[in-house]
N, C-alpha and C positions, 0 to 999 in steps of 0.2 A: 387786368391788374389795376388797382387804384394808384393814383399818383403818390399817395403817402407811403406806400410800401415799396416804391420803385428804387430809391437810392441804394440801399445796401444790397437788396436782392439783385439789382441790375449790376452793381459793382462785382458781386460774386460771379454772376453769369459772364460778365465781360472778361474776368480774370481767368476763368476756367480754360479756354482754349490756349492761352499763353502758358499756363502751368503744364498743360498736356504736351505742348510743343517742346517746352524746356525739359520735359521729363522730370518735373519737380513733384515727386510722389507725395511728400507731406502736404504741400499746398493743394494739389489735386484732390487728395483724399479729404482734406479738411473742407474744401469748398463743396465737394459733392455731398458730404455729410451734412453740412449746414443747410444747403438747398433742400435736401430731403427732409430735414427737421422742420424747416419752414413750411414745406408742402404738407407734411404730416399734421402740423398744427392747424393748417387751414382746412383739412379734411374733417368733415363732420358726417357721421352716419355713413361712412364709406364713399361719399361723393366728393371727389376732388374739387377744390376751389369753391366750396360752398360758401365760405366766408373769407374775406380778405383781412389780412392783418395790417395794423398801422405800423409805421416806422418804429415806434418805441417797442412794440411787442416783437417785431422782427429783430431788433437789436438785442433784446433780452434773450431771444432764442440763440443767436450767434454767440452771445456772451456766455450762456449756459454751456454751449458746445465747447467753447474754449476752456471754461472752468472744469468741465468733466475731464478733458484731456490732461489738464494740469494735475488734477487729483489722481488720475490713473498713473500719470508719470511718477508722482511721488511714491505711490504704492510699488510700482515696478522698481524704482530706484532703491527702496527699502529692502526689496527682495534680491538686490544685486543684479537686476536685469537692466543694466545701464543702456544697452543699445535700444531696447524697446522704449525706455524712458526718454531717451533723446529723440526718438521718432515722434512720440506724443508731444514733447515740448516743441518740436519744430512745427507740428500741426497747430498747436495752440498759438504759436507766434504768427503763423500765417493768418489765423482768424483775427488775432489781435490787430493786425494791420488794417482790417476792415472796420474796426471799432474806434479807431482814432480819428 
């Protein structure tokens, strides 16, 4: 892993065990999803880790993951699915903590 991609990725990796121990499902799900999205963005032609992302691109991916959850939460809330909307908003908030 390149030094430039380490900060947010490492912060996500470091936070995952704590979220799992605390049984913090929204944070756990959000972290796992963000890490998977980062790894998917690095995969080219099916070979993992073929290219390394810089910190800016990694932050964009995590931000997009957060934004997708907020958009989905709004859709669920409009449909009266407040419980699911709240779960997605909690996941978005968990990711937001890594973007500040």
